[in-house]
VOTORKE-789954 format. One record per residue: x, y, z of N, C-alpha, C in turn. Coordinates in steps of 0.1 Angstrom, whole numbers, plus 5000, padded with zeros to 4 digits. Example, Ala and Ser with C-alpha at 12.3 -4.5 7.8 and 13.67 -1.06 7.14 Angstrom:
% VOTORKE-789954
513249435078512349555078513249675078512849785071513749895071512950005079
***
This chain:
% VOTORKE-789954
487545485471486545535461486745455448485745385444485845295432485945385419486745345410486845425397486345335386485545395377485045315366484345415356484145365344483445445334482045475337481545585333480145625335479645725325478345735323477845835313477245955320477546075314477046195320476546285309475546365312475046465302475246605308475946685300476146825304475646925293475147035298474647135289475547265290475947315279476747435279476647505265477247625265477247705253478647725249478847725235480147745230480047795216481047875211481047925198481847835189481147775179481847685169482047765156483247775152483547835139483547735128482447725121482347625110483247675099483647585090484447625078483747735070482447735069481747835061481847975068481747975081481848095089483248155088484248065089485548115088485848175074485348105064485548155050484748295048483648305054482848425053483548545059484248515071485048625077486248655069486848555062487948585053487548675041486348645036485848715024485548865028485248885040484849025045486049115044487249065047488349155047489249155034488749075024489449075011489249205004490349244996490149364987489449314975489049414967488249374955489049284945490349314944491149224935491249084941491549074954491648934960490248864959489148944961487848874960487548824946487948904936487748864922488548734919489748734924490548614922489948484929489348504941488748394948487548344941486748444936485448404929485848334916486848374909487248304897487748164900488448144911488748004915487547924918486547974924485347904927484547874914484547964905483847934892484547824885485847804886486547694879486347564887486247574900486147454908484747394909483747484909482347444911481547444898481147334893480347334880479047394881478447414892477047464894477047614894478247684895478347824896478447884882477847994879478048064867478148214870478848284861478948434863477648494859477148594867475948664864476248784854475948764842476248864832475248974831474148964838473049064838473449194844472849304841473049434847472149454858472649474870471849494882472049634888471049684894471149814900472049804913472849904915473749894927472949904940473449834950472849844963473249984969472250064973472550194977471650234989472050344995471350395006471750535009471050615016471350745020471750755034472650855037473150865051472050925060470950975054469851025062468750915065468850805058467850705059468350575063467650465058468150335061469350305053470350235058471550195050471250115038470150035039469749955028468249985024468050055013466750095010465949975004464649995002463849884996464249854981464949954975465249924961466549844960467049794971468349714971468049584963469049554955468949434946469149314954468249214953468349094960468748984950469948924952470348814943469448694944469248624934468348504934469148394940468548334951469148224958468348104954468948004948468247884944468447774955467247724960467347624971467747494965468247404974468647274970467547184966467747104956466747014951466346924963465046904965464546824976465046684976465046624964465546484964466946474967467846574963469246564968469346584983468446674988468546695003468146565010467246485005466746375012467846255011468546245000469346134997470846165000471246285003472646315004472846385017474146385021474446445034474646595034473546665028473646815028473546875041472846815050472646875063474046885071474946795068476246805074477046925069476746955056477547065050476647185049475747205059474847315059475547455060474847555057475347685056475247755070476447805075476447875087475848015086475248065096474648205095475848305094475648405086476648505083476548625093477148635102477048755111478248855107512350544966513350654970513450754959511850804961511950914951512951014955513051124947514051234950513751294963512551314966512151384979512551294991512351164989512751075000514151075004515051104994516451104997516951244999516551334990517051474991516251565000515051525003514151615012513151685003512151735009511051805002511351944999512452005005512752145002513652154990513952274986514552304973516052264973516752294984518252274984518652184995517852145004518352065015518251915013519151845019519151705019518651655032517851545032517351495045518351405051517951355063518951265070519151135063518351105053518550975046519750985037520351105036521551115027522751105036522651065048523851045057524650915053525750895059526550785055525850655059525950555051525250435053523850435047523450545040522150555034521850455024522850385018522550285008521850165014522050145027521350025033519850055034519450185035518050215035517550215021518450265012517950264998517950134991518850044995518949914988518249804995517149825002516549715009515449645001515249694989514249624981514749494975513849414971514149284965514749304951515649224947516349234934515349194923515449254912514549234900515149114892514349024889514748914881514248934867514948864857514548884844513248824841512448884832511148834829511148784815511848674813511948614800510648534796510448524783509348444778509748314774508848214773509148084769509648084754510447984751510947984737509847954727508847884731507747844721506747954720506748044729505648154729506148274721505248334714505648444706504648564710505148674716504248774720503748854708502648924710502149014700503049134697502749194686503449314682503349424692502149444698501849544708502649514721502749384724503449354736504949374735505449354723506949374721507249524721506249614717506449754718506449804732505549744740505449794754506449724763507249624759508149554768509249654772509649654784510749734790511749644796513049644792514049564798514249594812514449494820514749514834516249564836516449614848517849654851518849544849518449424854519349314852519649274838518649274829518849254815519649364809519549484813520249594808521749584811522049534823523449524827524049394820523249294819523849174812524149204798523349284791523549314777524849394776525149484785526449564785527549474789527349374797528449284801528849194788527849154780528149074768528949164758528649294758529449384749530849404754531049404767532349414772533249284770532549174769533249044765534349014774534149004788535248964797535548814795536648774802537048634802535948554809535848424806534748334811534748344827535948334833535948344848535448474853535848584846535348714850533848724848533348664837531848674835531048604846531648494852530948434863530848524875531948594878531948684889531048804887531048854875530248974871528748934872528448814867527048774868526548764882527448714891527048704905526848844911527648934907527549074912526249134907525849114894524649164889523449104896523548984900522448924908522248984922523249054927523149124940522549264938522449314926521949454924520449454927520049544936518649554940517849644930516649674933515749744924516249894922516849954933517350084932518650104925519349984922520649994916521749974925521549944938522649934948522949784950524249764955524649634960524849654975524049584983524149594997524749475004524949364997525549255003527049265005527549195014529049195016529749125005530749194999531549134988532449024993532949035005533848925010533048795011531748795014530948675014530848615000530648704990530548664976531948604972533048664975534348614972534548474978534148454990534348324997533448224990532248264986531348164980531848124966532448214959532948184945534348124946535048144957536348094958537348164950537248304950538148384942538648494951539748554947540348664956539348784956539448854967538648974969539049084958540249084954540749184944540049164931539749034927539049014915537649064915536949044927535549094928535549244927536449314934536449454933536849504919537649434912537949474898536749464889535949354891534749334882533649434887533649464900532749564905532949704898534249734897534649864891534149864876534249744869533849734856532349764855531549704864530049724863529649864867530449924876530150064879530350164868530950124858531150204846530050184836529050094839527950074830526950184831525950174822524850264822523750194830522950264838522950414841524150444851524550574851525550614859525150604874526050554882525750534896525350394900525150304890524650174893525750094899525349984907526249894914526949964925526550084930527150154941526850074954527650094964527450034977526950124988526850254984526350354994525850474985525150564992524650674985525850764981526850784989527950864986528650814974528850684973529550624961528650634949527350624950526450644938526550784933526550884942526651024937528051054931529050994938530451014933530650954919529950834916530150774902529450864892528350924895527651014886528451144884529051194894529951314893531151284885531751174887532951134879532651134864531451084860531051074846530851214841530451314849530351454845531651534846532751464851533951524853533851644863533051624874532851724884533251674898534051564898534451514911535751564915535851704917537051764922537251744937538351784943538651764957537551824966537051944962536052004971534751924970534351884958533151804957533351664964534551614963534751484970534651494985535151614991534951635005533451655008532751724999531351745001530551615002530851524992530151394992530551315004531751325009532151245020531551295033530851405033530251455046528751485043528051385039526651405036525851415049526451375060525751395073525651545076526751625073526651765074525651835065525551775053524551825043523151805048522951685054521651655060521251755071522251795079521951885090521952035086522252065073522352195067523352275075524452215078525552285086526452345075526052465070526852525060528152575064528252625077529552665082530552555082530152445087531052325088531452275074530452275065530852235051531852325045531652455047532652555042534052525047534152485060535452465066536052335060535152225058535652095054536052105039535252175031535552175016536452285012536652385021537552495018537052585007535752615007535052704998534152795005533552894998532652985005531252945003530353025009528952985009528352974995528753054986528253054972528652924966529852874968530252744962529452634968529152644981528352534988526952534981526352654979525052654972525152594958526252614951526352554938526452404939527252354949527352214950525952154954525152214962523852164965522952154953523052264944522252254932522752144923524052124923524652014914524151874920524151864933523651734938522251704935521451814935520051794932519751744918520651764909520451714896520851564894521351504904521751364904520651274907520751144903519751044906520150954917519550964929520050884940519650734939518650704930518250564928518250534913519350524906519450504892518650384886518550284894517950154890516450164888515850264894514350274894513850314880514750364871514350394858513950274850514450154854514150034847513049954854512350004864511349934870510149924861509749804857508749784847507349754853507249754866505949724873505049844870503849804865502849904863502049934876501750054879501050094891499550054889499049984899497649934898496650054900495650064892494650174895493850144907493550254914492850244927491350244924490650124926489250114922488450124935487650214937486850234949485850124951485550084963484449984966483150054969483150184973481950254977482050384970480850434965480750564958479850654966480250774968479450874976479250994967477951034965477651144957476451224964476351344959475351434965473951404958472951384966471651354961470851484957469751464951468951584946468451674958468251604970467751684981468851734990470151714986471251764993471851665003471251555004471851445013472851365005473651285012474751215006474151075003474351024991473950894986475150804986475050694993476150594994475750474987476550424977476250304970477550224967477350094965478450014962478850034947480050014944480550024930480149894923479049894915478549774909479549714899480349794893481349734884482449654891482449674904483549604912483049484920481749454919481149344926481049224918481749114921481548994914480148934917479448894907478048844908478048704902477648604910477548464906476148414909475748314901474448254903474548104902473548034908473547884907472847844894473447764885472847724873471847614876470547654877469547554881469247454869469347514857469047424846470147314844471347354846472447254846472347154857471947204869471747124881470747014878469547054873468546954870468946854860469746894850470146804839471146694844472146734852473146644857472546564869471546614875470946544887470246414882469646424870468946304864469846194861471146224858472046124854472946074866472746134877473646104889472945984896473445864895472845744901473745694913475045714912475845664923475845754935476045694946475945774959477045874960478245834955479345934955479146054946478446024934478146134925477146234932476146174938475146254944475646334956476646274963477246344974478046464969478746444958479546554952478746664947477546624941476646724936476046804947475746734958475146804969476146894976477446854976478446944982478647074973478647054960478747164951477547264952476347204954475147294955475247374968475647304979475647374992476747484991477947454985478947554984478547674975477847644964477347754955476347844962475347784969474447864976475047944987476047884994476747965004477548084998478148064987478948174981478048284977476948254971475948364967475548444979475148364990474748435002475948515008477148465008478248525014478548655007478548654994478848774986477748884989476548844989475448934992475548995006475848915016476048965029477249055031478349015024479549105024479249245018478449245007478149375001477249455010476349395017475449465026476149515038477149435043477849485055478749605051479449595040480249705036479449835034478249825028477449935026476849995039476549905048476049955061477150035069478349975069479450045076479850175069479850175056480250295048479150405050477850365051476850465053476950535067477350455076477550515090478750605090479850575083480950655082480550795075479850785065479450905058478550985067477650925074476750995083477551065094478651015098479451075108480351185103480851165091481851255085481251335074480051375075479451465065480051595064480551655076481251785076482551775067483251665068484451645059484051655045483051585041482651585027482251725022481651805032481151935028482252035028483152035038484152145040485552105039485951975040487351945038487951875051489251845050489851765060489951835074489851965074489952045087488652015095487651965089486351935096486151785098487251705097487151565100486951545115486051465118485651435132486351315137486651315150487251185156486251075155486750955152485850835150486650715154486050625161486650495164485750375160486350255160485550145156484350115165484550145178483350115187482150195183482350325180481250405176480450355164481150315154480550255142479950115146480650035154480149905157478749915165478750015174477450025182476350075173476650165164475550215155475050115145475950025140475549925131475249795137475349785151475049665158475949545153477249575151478149475148479249475158480149375157481349365166482449455160483249505169484349585164485249515155485549385157486349315148485749305134484449295133483749295120483949425113483849535120484049675114485449685109486349635117487749645114488049565101487449445099487649365087486949435075485849495077485149565066485949685061486549755070487349875066488749845061489149725061490449685057490449675042491449735035491549725020490349765012489549855018488349905011488550055009488050104998488250244994486950314991486850444994485550514991485850634982485150644972485250764962484250874967484850984970484051094975484351214966483451324966483751444958485151504962485751464973487051514977488251424974487951314967488951214963488651074968489550984966489450844970490250824983489550774993490150755006489950615010490850555018490650425024489650445036488850345038487850355048488550385062489750325064490350355077490850495079490950575068491350715069490350795077489150755077488150825085488150795100488950705104489050675118490350735123490150825133491350885139491050915154492050925162491850955176491451105178490951135190490451265193491351345201491351475199492151565207491251665213491351675226490351755234490351905230489251965231489152105228489552195240490252305237490752385248489652465255488552485247487352555253486352465258486652335259485652235264484552195254484752235241483752195231483952065225483552055212483751925205485151895203485551765205486951725203487351735188488651745185489151755172489751625167489751595154490351475149491851495148492551395150494051395149494451425135493751375125494151405112493851545108492851605113492551745111493651835118494051795129495151875136496451865128496751745123497951735115497951825103496751825097496551915085496752065089496252095101496352235105497852275108498652175114500052195116500752215103500452135093501152155080500752285074499552335075499152465069499952575076500052565089500752675097502252675092502852565091504352565087504452605072503552565064503652605050503552755048502752825057502552965056503453045065504452985071505253065081506153165075506553155062507353255056508753255062509353375064510653385070510653365085509553385091509453365106509153215108510153145114509953005116509252975130508252895129507452865141508052745148508352755161508852645169507652555173507952445179506952355184506152425195506852495203506152565214505152675208505652745198504852845192503652785185503852665179502652595173501652555183502152515195501152485206500352605210501052715211500252835214499252875204499652865191498652895180497452805180497752675182496652575182495752585194496352625205495452645217494652765216495152865209494352985206493252955197493452845188492352805179491452705186491652675199490752585206491152445206492452415203492952275203493852255214493552175224494352145235495352035232496552065229497551975225498851995232499651885234500951895241502051915231503151965235504251995226504751865220504851755228505451635223504451575212503151605213502251555203502451635190502751765191502951845179504251795172505251765180506551715175506351585168505451495174505251365168504451385154503551475154502751495141503651555131504551655135505451715126506351615119506951525128507851425123507151325113505851295117505051205108504851265094504751405094504551475081505951495074507051445080508351465074508751605073508451685083508751825083509951845093511051905088512151925097511852015109512652005119512552095131512652235128512252325137512452465135513852515133514852445140516252475138516652445124516352325119516752285105516052375095514752415097514152495088514752635088515152685099515752815100517152815093517952705094519152695087518952685072517852615068517652605054517252745048516352815055515952945049517153045049518153025059519253115058520253075048520252945043521252905033520752925019519452965017518952985004519553104997519853094984520353204977519353254967519353374964518353434954518653374940517553344933517653284920518253384910519053344900519553444891518453494882518553624878517453684870517553624856
***
């Protein structure tokens, strides 16, 4: 058989992800802050784009009607100049169609410590990144208001105390290396022998300087474990007697609420154990967090839901949160007259295509979010009316079929998006939960609603502790067909101790003094 080159024609179908389509998919899953950052970068890069300062009506719809009503605001899309389209390669760049707080360590109860207070707890507490100093440039001078609001970091606070201690230069080097190892919670989780080897100094010198730093403010800083952190604070209060030392050395027993074993180890009675528990609760398990200067970002909703005059739910986009851009046609016409070189016309054509695409992409993104949010509200109207116990099971496929979208598109839309409802602000993904069958063969129950029901039952149990088996019986009597292992999984997800631990806790409570 002879081999040689030949020409063939084949016809087939394939999905081509153009750069514009890939970017549109990326825009769909961006949060409002990330989207604002992206639009600002495009405004700086593209001279044909300008921010729309006009006030436009928010795109809205009702859950009883069309997701997008006729009153929806249509952004003005400016077509490309015909002469540019004829002379430049715009067709190649065409637009693709858009298709350790206190509870975390000590537990949520009044006197109990959770399992996080066991030995080695500092590894869990000290897993955060270390805080670096936020110095300003020498030539910059902050305003008076900024100087008032400035909060020193934990590292700066320790360095200032180190300068006051005025150790020897060699000791200062070791102490500064130790301060660099302090994490956000105030712990040192790195191995000190590795630090000693890196600095080429004896281990005894590192431990001596560590003891110096552990005497700094705040009390408990530079500890290597939770037990050491609590011990440092108790030493400062002169409360670290042998009984308390034994108590701190057996935090695993405290986590299990094993009062009898603690009484045996510490050599005290139950009343002294209760006093020790109250003393521990006054300590700070993460002393470094008092110097955390990061401001919490406000949660800005993307979608607003309110009751309409006729009783239906009105869904609209948060207009204040939508970046609006326009193509500056006047500037385009002015610079087009002076563009004579082919490279200049090609650049102008590329900017125009990119600007028109961004306007379309932002509009399509807003409409897609509104369409998905309207379907969620239509499905979860009972939740808006009566609360979380009426939350219905919902999955991506149900919304995708109703909105005629792909499941991946719905998943991207619901990522990092929030909805403001009369019952609070919720992430869109909150409304998606698995279903639990009904014991009577009726409508299935949402997993989130079942978790809420379990929490209500445990909160109202009083002196009679409900076991997981008893919870199963109560839920089945209420028409919820659920297995015991599922109840245990939901209870653990809610950070609720087992019935045995709750019974021990209730038995160890002492009456408050009058």
